C-alpha positions as YAML, in Angstrom:
chain: A
units: angstrom
residues:
- id: 1
  name: MET
  ca: [-0.35, -0.39, -0.13]
- id: 2
  name: SER
  ca: [2.72, 2.20, 1.01]
- id: 3
  name: HIS
  ca: [4.39, 1.40, -2.33]
- id: 4
  name: VAL
  ca: [1.46, 2.66, -4.47]
- id: 5
  name: THR
  ca: [1.26, 6.16, -2.54]
- id: 6
  name: ASP
  ca: [5.22, 6.56, -3.23]
- id: 7
  name: VAL
  ca: [4.47, 5.68, -6.97]
- id: 8
  name: ASP
  ca: [1.39, 7.94, -7.11]
- id: 9
  name: TYR
  ca: [3.35, 10.47, -5.47]
- id: 10
  name: GLU
  ca: [6.18, 10.37, -7.43]
- id: 11
  name: GLU
  ca: [4.14, 10.92, -10.80]
- id: 12
  name: GLU
  ca: [1.79, 13.87, -9.04]
- id: 13
  name: LYS
  ca: [5.26, 15.82, -8.70]
- id: 14
  name: GLU
  ca: [6.38, 14.44, -12.29]
- id: 15
  name: GLN
  ca: [3.05, 16.10, -13.90]
- id: 16
  name: LYS
  ca: [3.32, 19.27, -11.86]
- id: 17
  name: HIS
  ca: [6.82, 19.75, -12.75]
- id: 18
  name: GLU
  ca: [5.95, 19.27, -16.44]
- id: 19
  name: GLN
  ca: [2.78, 21.92, -15.59]
- id: 20
  name: LYS
  ca: [5.72, 24.34, -14.55]
- id: 21
  name: ARG
  ca: [7.61, 24.27, -18.11]
- id: 22
  name: HIS
  ca: [4.18, 25.08, -20.01]
- id: 23
  name: VAL
  ca: [3.88, 28.48, -19.18]
- id: 24
  name: VAL
  ca: [2.27, 29.43, -22.77]
- id: 25
  name: PHE
  ca: [0.82, 25.98, -23.53]
- id: 26
  name: ASP
  ca: [-0.90, 25.41, -19.98]
- id: 27
  name: HIS
  ca: [-3.02, 28.41, -20.81]
- id: 28
  name: ARG
  ca: [-5.85, 28.02, -23.49]
- id: 29
  name: ALA
  ca: [-6.49, 32.10, -24.35]
- id: 30
  name: MET
  ca: [-2.87, 32.46, -23.93]
- id: 31
  name: THR
  ca: [-1.80, 30.30, -26.78]
- id: 32
  name: CYS
  ca: [-4.08, 31.98, -28.86]
- id: 33
  name: VAL
  ca: [-2.89, 35.47, -28.25]
- id: 34
  name: PHE
  ca: [0.87, 34.18, -28.24]
- id: 35
  name: SER
  ca: [0.62, 33.13, -31.98]
- id: 36
  name: LEU
  ca: [-1.39, 36.12, -33.26]
- id: 37
  name: VAL
  ca: [1.36, 38.30, -31.43]
- id: 38
  name: LEU
  ca: [3.83, 36.15, -32.91]
- id: 39
  name: PHE
  ca: [2.52, 36.53, -36.28]
- id: 40
  name: LEU
  ca: [2.20, 40.13, -36.42]
- id: 41
  name: VAL
  ca: [5.88, 40.40, -34.62]
- id: 42
  name: ILE
  ca: [7.69, 38.37, -37.67]
- id: 43
  name: GLU
  ca: [5.66, 40.40, -40.10]
- id: 44
  name: LEU
  ca: [6.98, 43.82, -38.55]
- id: 45
  name: LEU
  ca: [10.73, 42.31, -38.50]
- id: 46
  name: VAL
  ca: [10.47, 41.63, -42.06]
- id: 47
  name: THR
  ca: [9.07, 44.65, -42.91]
- id: 48
  name: LEU
  ca: [12.08, 46.83, -41.08]
- id: 49
  name: ILE
  ca: [14.39, 44.04, -42.20]
- id: 50
  name: THR
  ca: [13.01, 44.84, -46.14]
- id: 51
  name: ASP
  ca: [13.32, 48.55, -45.64]
- id: 52
  name: MET
  ca: [16.96, 48.36, -44.12]
- id: 53
  name: ALA
  ca: [18.07, 46.00, -47.10]
- id: 54
  name: GLY
  ca: [16.42, 48.54, -49.61]
- id: 55
  name: ILE
  ca: [13.88, 46.23, -50.76]
- id: 56
  name: ASP
  ca: [10.95, 48.59, -52.43]
- id: 57
  name: GLY
  ca: [7.13, 47.60, -53.56]
- id: 58
  name: PHE
  ca: [4.80, 45.59, -52.38]
- id: 59
  name: LEU
  ca: [5.41, 42.71, -54.85]
- id: 60
  name: GLY
  ca: [9.09, 42.81, -53.76]
- id: 61
  name: LYS
  ca: [8.21, 42.73, -49.86]
- id: 62
  name: VAL
  ca: [4.86, 40.67, -49.84]
- id: 63
  name: PRO
  ca: [6.79, 37.45, -51.11]
- id: 64
  name: LEU
  ca: [9.53, 37.40, -48.63]
- id: 65
  name: MET
  ca: [6.97, 38.19, -45.84]
- id: 66
  name: ARG
  ca: [4.94, 34.97, -47.08]
- id: 67
  name: ALA
  ca: [7.72, 33.09, -47.28]
- id: 68
  name: VAL
  ca: [9.25, 34.09, -43.75]
- id: 69
  name: CYS
  ca: [5.53, 33.20, -42.32]
- id: 70
  name: ILE
  ca: [5.48, 29.68, -43.89]
- id: 71
  name: VAL
  ca: [8.97, 28.85, -42.30]
- id: 72
  name: SER
  ca: [7.97, 29.97, -39.00]
- id: 73
  name: ALA
  ca: [4.27, 28.74, -39.11]
- id: 74
  name: VAL
  ca: [6.44, 25.19, -39.63]
- id: 75
  name: LEU
  ca: [9.05, 26.04, -37.08]
- id: 76
  name: MET
  ca: [6.36, 26.30, -34.91]
- id: 77
  name: CYS
  ca: [4.37, 23.53, -35.77]
- id: 78
  name: LEU
  ca: [7.31, 21.03, -35.66]
- id: 79
  name: PHE
  ca: [8.08, 22.76, -32.08]
- id: 80
  name: PHE
  ca: [4.67, 21.66, -30.78]
- id: 81
  name: GLU
  ca: [4.93, 18.41, -32.09]
- id: 82
  name: LEU
  ca: [8.06, 17.36, -30.56]
- id: 83
  name: ARG
  ca: [7.32, 18.85, -27.35]
- id: 84
  name: PHE
  ca: [4.35, 16.81, -27.01]
- id: 85
  name: ARG
  ca: [6.07, 13.80, -28.97]
- id: 86
  name: GLY
  ca: [4.42, 10.66, -27.26]
- id: 87
  name: GLN
  ca: [1.66, 12.32, -26.53]
- id: 88
  name: PHE
  ca: [-0.32, 13.64, -29.23]
- id: 89
  name: GLU
  ca: [-0.98, 12.01, -32.39]
- id: 90
  name: GLY
  ca: [-0.72, 15.02, -34.50]
- id: 91
  name: MET
  ca: [-2.91, 17.38, -36.73]
- id: 92
  name: PHE
  ca: [-1.70, 16.53, -40.04]
- id: 93
  name: LYS
  ca: [-3.23, 13.43, -40.60]
- id: 94
  name: TRP
  ca: [-5.58, 13.21, -44.04]
- id: 95
  name: SER
  ca: [-9.04, 13.37, -43.44]
- id: 96
  name: GLY
  ca: [-11.48, 13.15, -46.67]
- id: 97
  name: ARG
  ca: [-14.55, 13.41, -44.25]
- id: 98
  name: GLY
  ca: [-13.33, 17.03, -43.32]
- id: 99
  name: LEU
  ca: [-13.28, 18.34, -46.81]
- id: 100
  name: LEU
  ca: [-17.01, 16.84, -46.90]
- id: 101
  name: LEU
  ca: [-17.45, 19.28, -43.66]
- id: 102
  name: ILE
  ca: [-15.79, 22.25, -45.25]
- id: 103
  name: ALA
  ca: [-17.29, 22.08, -48.33]
- id: 104
  name: PRO
  ca: [-20.31, 24.92, -48.02]
- id: 105
  name: CYS
  ca: [-17.34, 27.29, -47.78]
- id: 106
  name: LEU
  ca: [-16.97, 26.73, -51.90]
- id: 107
  name: LEU
  ca: [-19.61, 29.33, -51.80]
- id: 108
  name: LEU
  ca: [-17.31, 31.61, -51.12]
- id: 109
  name: ALA
  ca: [-14.83, 30.84, -53.47]
- id: 110
  name: TRP
  ca: [-17.66, 30.68, -56.47]
- id: 111
  name: ALA
  ca: [-18.68, 34.22, -55.12]
- id: 112
  name: ASN
  ca: [-14.71, 34.94, -56.64]
- id: 113
  name: ILE
  ca: [-14.86, 32.94, -59.44]
- id: 114
  name: TYR
  ca: [-18.34, 34.47, -60.45]
- id: 115
  name: ASP
  ca: [-16.28, 38.31, -60.36]
- id: 116
  name: LEU
  ca: [-13.06, 36.61, -62.10]
- id: 117
  name: VAL
  ca: [-15.45, 35.50, -65.25]
- id: 118
  name: ASP
  ca: [-17.05, 39.02, -65.11]
- id: 119
  name: LEU
  ca: [-13.58, 40.82, -64.94]
- id: 120
  name: VAL
  ca: [-12.25, 38.32, -68.21]
- id: 121
  name: PHE
  ca: [-15.28, 39.40, -70.07]
- id: 122
  name: ASP
  ca: [-15.18, 43.06, -69.27]
- id: 123
  name: GLY
  ca: [-11.57, 42.77, -71.08]
- id: 124
  name: GLY
  ca: [-9.58, 42.55, -67.54]
- id: 125
  name: GLN
  ca: [-6.45, 40.79, -66.97]
- id: 126
  name: ILE
  ca: [-6.23, 38.30, -64.22]
- id: 127
  name: SER
  ca: [-3.04, 38.40, -61.63]
- id: 128
  name: SER
  ca: [-0.12, 36.12, -62.09]
- id: 129
  name: VAL
  ca: [-1.38, 32.44, -61.46]
- id: 130
  name: PRO
  ca: [2.01, 31.66, -59.58]
- id: 131
  name: MET
  ca: [1.99, 34.57, -57.53]
- id: 132
  name: SER
  ca: [-1.60, 34.08, -56.60]
- id: 133
  name: LEU
  ca: [-0.82, 30.65, -55.91]
- id: 134
  name: PHE
  ca: [1.82, 31.20, -53.90]
- id: 135
  name: MET
  ca: [-0.09, 33.47, -51.95]
- id: 136
  name: ALA
  ca: [-2.75, 31.83, -51.62]
- id: 137
  name: ALA
  ca: [-0.71, 28.62, -50.30]
- id: 138
  name: ALA
  ca: [1.17, 30.89, -47.56]
- id: 139
  name: ALA
  ca: [-1.59, 32.31, -46.28]
- id: 140
  name: GLY
  ca: [-3.06, 28.88, -45.96]
- id: 141
  name: ILE
  ca: [-0.72, 27.05, -44.29]
- id: 142
  name: SER
  ca: [0.95, 30.03, -41.90]
- id: 143
  name: GLU
  ca: [-2.68, 31.31, -40.92]
- id: 144
  name: GLU
  ca: [-3.95, 27.78, -40.33]
- id: 145
  name: VAL
  ca: [-1.16, 26.53, -38.15]
- id: 146
  name: VAL
  ca: [-0.82, 29.92, -36.22]
- id: 147
  name: PHE
  ca: [-4.59, 30.67, -35.59]
- id: 148
  name: ARG
  ca: [-6.29, 27.21, -35.56]
- id: 149
  name: GLY
  ca: [-4.02, 23.95, -35.79]
- id: 150
  name: VAL
  ca: [-1.28, 24.76, -32.91]
- id: 151
  name: PRO
  ca: [-4.36, 27.01, -30.79]
- id: 152
  name: ALA
  ca: [-7.11, 24.97, -31.08]
- id: 153
  name: CYS
  ca: [-4.99, 21.22, -30.61]
- id: 154
  name: ASN
  ca: [-3.30, 22.98, -27.67]
- id: 155
  name: TRP
  ca: [-6.95, 24.13, -26.51]
- id: 156
  name: MET
  ca: [-8.41, 20.29, -26.64]
- id: 157
  name: ARG
  ca: [-5.42, 19.32, -24.51]
- id: 158
  name: VAL
  ca: [-5.77, 21.16, -21.48]
- id: 159
  name: ALA
  ca: [-9.95, 21.01, -22.27]
- id: 160
  name: ARG
  ca: [-11.72, 20.40, -18.92]
- id: 161
  name: GLY
  ca: [-14.99, 19.38, -20.39]
- id: 162
  name: GLU
  ca: [-17.97, 19.69, -23.43]
- id: 163
  name: ARG
  ca: [-18.22, 23.47, -22.83]
- id: 164
  name: ASP
  ca: [-14.41, 23.77, -23.87]
- id: 165
  name: ILE
  ca: [-15.49, 22.81, -27.60]
- id: 166
  name: LEU
  ca: [-17.50, 25.94, -28.10]
- id: 167
  name: ARG
  ca: [-15.42, 28.51, -26.13]
- id: 168
  name: CYS
  ca: [-12.20, 27.13, -28.65]
- id: 169
  name: THR
  ca: [-14.07, 27.93, -31.48]
- id: 170
  name: ILE
  ca: [-15.75, 31.11, -30.85]
- id: 171
  name: PHE
  ca: [-12.35, 32.50, -29.02]
- id: 172
  name: THR
  ca: [-9.74, 30.94, -31.95]
- id: 173
  name: SER
  ca: [-12.17, 33.01, -34.58]
- id: 174
  name: LEU
  ca: [-12.37, 36.05, -33.00]
- id: 175
  name: VAL
  ca: [-8.53, 35.98, -32.76]
- id: 176
  name: PHE
  ca: [-8.22, 35.18, -36.64]
- id: 177
  name: GLY
  ca: [-10.86, 37.79, -37.00]
- id: 178
  name: LEU
  ca: [-8.82, 40.44, -35.02]
- id: 179
  name: VAL
  ca: [-5.73, 39.90, -37.30]
- id: 180
  name: HIS
  ca: [-7.27, 40.95, -39.91]
- id: 181
  name: GLY
  ca: [-8.58, 44.66, -38.93]
- id: 182
  name: THR
  ca: [-4.37, 45.13, -39.10]
- id: 183
  name: ASN
  ca: [-4.95, 45.88, -42.43]
- id: 184
  name: ALA
  ca: [-6.75, 49.45, -41.51]
- id: 185
  name: LEU
  ca: [-3.00, 50.01, -39.61]
- id: 186
  name: ALA
  ca: [-1.77, 49.54, -43.06]
- id: 187
  name: GLY
  ca: [-4.12, 51.86, -45.09]
- id: 188
  name: ALA
  ca: [-6.88, 50.13, -45.25]
- id: 189
  name: ALA
  ca: [-10.58, 51.62, -45.52]
- id: 190
  name: LEU
  ca: [-11.75, 51.56, -41.80]
- id: 191
  name: SER
  ca: [-15.33, 50.04, -43.09]
- id: 192
  name: ALA
  ca: [-13.98, 47.67, -45.41]
- id: 193
  name: SER
  ca: [-11.49, 46.38, -42.60]
- id: 194
  name: LEU
  ca: [-14.31, 45.92, -39.89]
- id: 195
  name: PHE
  ca: [-16.19, 44.02, -42.52]
- id: 196
  name: GLN
  ca: [-13.30, 41.90, -43.28]
- id: 197
  name: MET
  ca: [-12.81, 41.39, -39.59]
- id: 198
  name: PHE
  ca: [-16.45, 39.76, -39.58]
- id: 199
  name: TYR
  ca: [-16.20, 37.61, -42.23]
- id: 200
  name: ALA
  ca: [-12.82, 36.21, -41.30]
- id: 201
  name: ALA
  ca: [-13.97, 35.53, -37.84]
- id: 202
  name: CYS
  ca: [-17.39, 33.47, -39.65]
- id: 203
  name: LEU
  ca: [-15.27, 31.53, -41.86]
- id: 204
  name: GLY
  ca: [-12.83, 30.68, -38.55]
- id: 205
  name: ILE
  ca: [-15.88, 29.02, -37.03]
- id: 206
  name: LEU
  ca: [-16.08, 26.82, -39.62]
- id: 207
  name: PHE
  ca: [-12.75, 25.97, -39.76]
- id: 208
  name: CYS
  ca: [-12.29, 25.08, -36.25]
- id: 209
  name: ALA
  ca: [-15.35, 23.37, -36.01]
- id: 210
  name: VAL
  ca: [-14.03, 20.81, -38.93]
- id: 211
  name: LEU
  ca: [-10.44, 20.37, -36.96]
- id: 212
  name: LEU
  ca: [-12.43, 19.47, -33.84]
- id: 213
  name: ARG
  ca: [-14.64, 17.05, -35.71]
- id: 214
  name: THR
  ca: [-11.72, 15.39, -37.81]
- id: 215
  name: GLY
  ca: [-8.52, 16.58, -35.96]
- id: 216
  name: SER
  ca: [-7.04, 17.17, -38.98]
- id: 217
  name: ILE
  ca: [-5.76, 20.70, -40.27]
- id: 218
  name: TRP
  ca: [-5.31, 19.67, -44.01]
- id: 219
  name: PRO
  ca: [-9.02, 20.15, -45.07]
- id: 220
  name: LEU
  ca: [-8.33, 24.08, -43.81]
- id: 221
  name: ILE
  ca: [-5.31, 24.47, -45.56]
- id: 222
  name: ILE
  ca: [-6.60, 23.23, -48.66]
- id: 223
  name: MET
  ca: [-9.99, 25.28, -48.21]
- id: 224
  name: HIS
  ca: [-8.08, 28.16, -47.39]
- id: 225
  name: THR
  ca: [-5.73, 28.27, -50.16]
- id: 226
  name: PHE
  ca: [-8.68, 27.57, -53.00]
- id: 227
  name: ILE
  ca: [-10.62, 30.47, -51.59]
- id: 228
  name: ASP
  ca: [-7.69, 32.99, -51.33]
- id: 229
  name: PHE
  ca: [-6.57, 31.74, -54.94]
- id: 230
  name: THR
  ca: [-9.65, 32.60, -56.70]
- id: 231
  name: ALA
  ca: [-9.58, 35.85, -54.94]
- id: 232
  name: PHE
  ca: [-5.68, 37.12, -55.67]
- id: 233
  name: LEU
  ca: [-6.30, 35.89, -59.37]
- id: 234
  name: GLY
  ca: [-8.95, 39.03, -59.51]
- id: 235
  name: ILE
  ca: [-7.35, 41.86, -58.00]
- id: 236
  name: ASP
  ca: [-4.53, 43.92, -58.11]
- id: 237
  name: LEU
  ca: [-1.71, 41.97, -56.05]
- id: 238
  name: SER
  ca: [0.06, 45.21, -55.34]
- id: 239
  name: HIS
  ca: [-2.84, 46.07, -52.97]
- id: 240
  name: ALA
  ca: [-3.96, 42.40, -52.07]
- id: 241
  name: GLY
  ca: [-5.65, 42.18, -48.31]
- id: 242
  name: LEU
  ca: [-5.67, 45.91, -48.38]
- id: 243
  name: LEU
  ca: [-9.09, 46.99, -49.30]
- id: 244
  name: THR
  ca: [-8.66, 50.69, -49.84]
- id: 245
  name: GLU
  ca: [-12.32, 51.65, -51.35]
- id: 246
  name: GLY
  ca: [-14.79, 52.10, -48.51]
- id: 247
  name: LEU
  ca: [-17.36, 49.19, -48.20]
- id: 248
  name: THR
  ca: [-20.34, 49.98, -50.68]
- id: 249
  name: ILE
  ca: [-24.03, 48.47, -49.67]
- id: 250
  name: ASP
  ca: [-25.01, 46.70, -52.17]
- id: 251
  name: MET
  ca: [-26.83, 43.40, -53.04]
- id: 252
  name: GLU
  ca: [-22.93, 42.04, -53.62]
- id: 253
  name: PHE
  ca: [-22.72, 43.23, -50.09]
- id: 254
  name: PHE
  ca: [-25.96, 41.25, -48.41]
- id: 255
  name: VAL
  ca: [-24.97, 38.16, -50.70]
- id: 256
  name: THR
  ca: [-21.57, 38.29, -48.95]
- id: 257
  name: LEU
  ca: [-23.04, 38.65, -45.26]
- id: 258
  name: GLN
  ca: [-25.70, 36.41, -45.91]
- id: 259
  name: THR
  ca: [-22.91, 33.37, -47.02]
- id: 260
  name: ALA
  ca: [-20.25, 34.22, -43.95]
- id: 261
  name: LEU
  ca: [-23.40, 34.06, -41.97]
- id: 262
  name: ALA
  ca: [-24.62, 30.85, -43.07]
- id: 263
  name: VAL
  ca: [-20.88, 29.15, -43.07]
- id: 264
  name: ALA
  ca: [-20.80, 30.32, -39.41]
- id: 265
  name: ALA
  ca: [-24.18, 28.64, -38.60]
- id: 266
  name: TRP
  ca: [-22.83, 25.38, -40.45]
- id: 267
  name: GLY
  ca: [-20.13, 25.44, -37.95]
- id: 268
  name: LEU
  ca: [-21.76, 26.05, -34.79]
- id: 269
  name: TYR
  ca: [-24.10, 23.04, -36.07]
- id: 270
  name: LEU
  ca: [-21.13, 20.56, -36.61]
- id: 271
  name: ILE
  ca: [-19.92, 20.72, -32.81]
- id: 272
  name: ARG
  ca: [-23.60, 21.12, -31.64]
- id: 273
  name: PRO
  ca: [-24.34, 19.32, -27.96]
- id: 274
  name: GLU
  ca: [-25.24, 15.90, -29.78]
- id: 275
  name: LYS
  ca: [-21.65, 15.90, -31.06]
- id: 276
  name: ARG
  ca: [-19.68, 17.10, -28.30]
- id: 277
  name: PRO
  ca: [-19.04, 13.73, -26.56]
- id: 278
  name: GLU
  ca: [-18.06, 12.44, -29.78]
- id: 279
  name: ILE
  ca: [-15.63, 15.19, -30.25]
- id: 280
  name: VAL
  ca: [-14.29, 15.12, -26.85]
- id: 281
  name: ALA
  ca: [-13.80, 11.03, -27.21]
- id: 282
  name: LEU
  ca: [-11.70, 12.09, -30.53]
- id: 283
  name: TRP
  ca: [-9.38, 14.45, -28.72]
- id: 284
  name: ASP
  ca: [-8.80, 12.35, -25.56]
- id: 285
  name: LYS
  ca: [-7.85, 9.59, -28.01]
- id: 286
  name: LYS
  ca: [-5.78, 12.07, -29.82]
- id: 287
  name: TRP
  ca: [-3.97, 13.28, -26.50]
- id: 288
  name: HIS
  ca: [-3.84, 9.72, -25.05]
- id: 289
  name: LYS
  ca: [-6.13, 11.03, -22.11]
- id: 290
  name: ALA
  ca: [-6.93, 8.37, -19.79]
...
């Protein structure tokens, strides 16, 4: 009996020691905020370095910034996977089911394609396909790892019950929306930036819900890349991400608004109370919880 007590005491001591080493990861919200701050600091540092190096022009700086963001996201992901090696099954297991669950986002891509067709018929010119694909893939990889992959997976590591599922979805989506508001600081129109924040938050709800339901980040990366790719093809890449014109309240605005709300509603439906025991069981398995 004494031997069992000693073993339990040693295990408890080891758990407390481990917990002290997780200054950021032991806090759900702090991990999300840390990812946001890290992302912004990296972009700021790259901007300062390119200015000091004399690299001018949007198309000179942004590809470099995107490349650095990809590398940073990969390093962050590797650190997370290695830090919890043996405890976590990872977030990169393929999920065809996840692609089906996230398929409603194709409505957003279809709107971009519709605008692209109009542009071509009106005699306009599409942007560079390789550059559009690179920028879209960079956003898809870096943003999904930084704003959903690591924060959401870690949130489920320290989750204490089914209520954490909704909290994780809402909080990570708000952070994702918030980062898009930084466009206003870079010269974008305030009204358009606010709407972009709302749009991104709605999209984030579905993306996080799919991650929680499947445990895979691949569907998020693929859909995010596809949506951005169809958008970048039809805009001036020298102002990509900066909505310099004010928000126009017209039919297109209401269609986009309704689509964003529908996407968010579908995401909330995916994590409805009836599905939460299944989600908890999935993540308990992924984190090897007893």
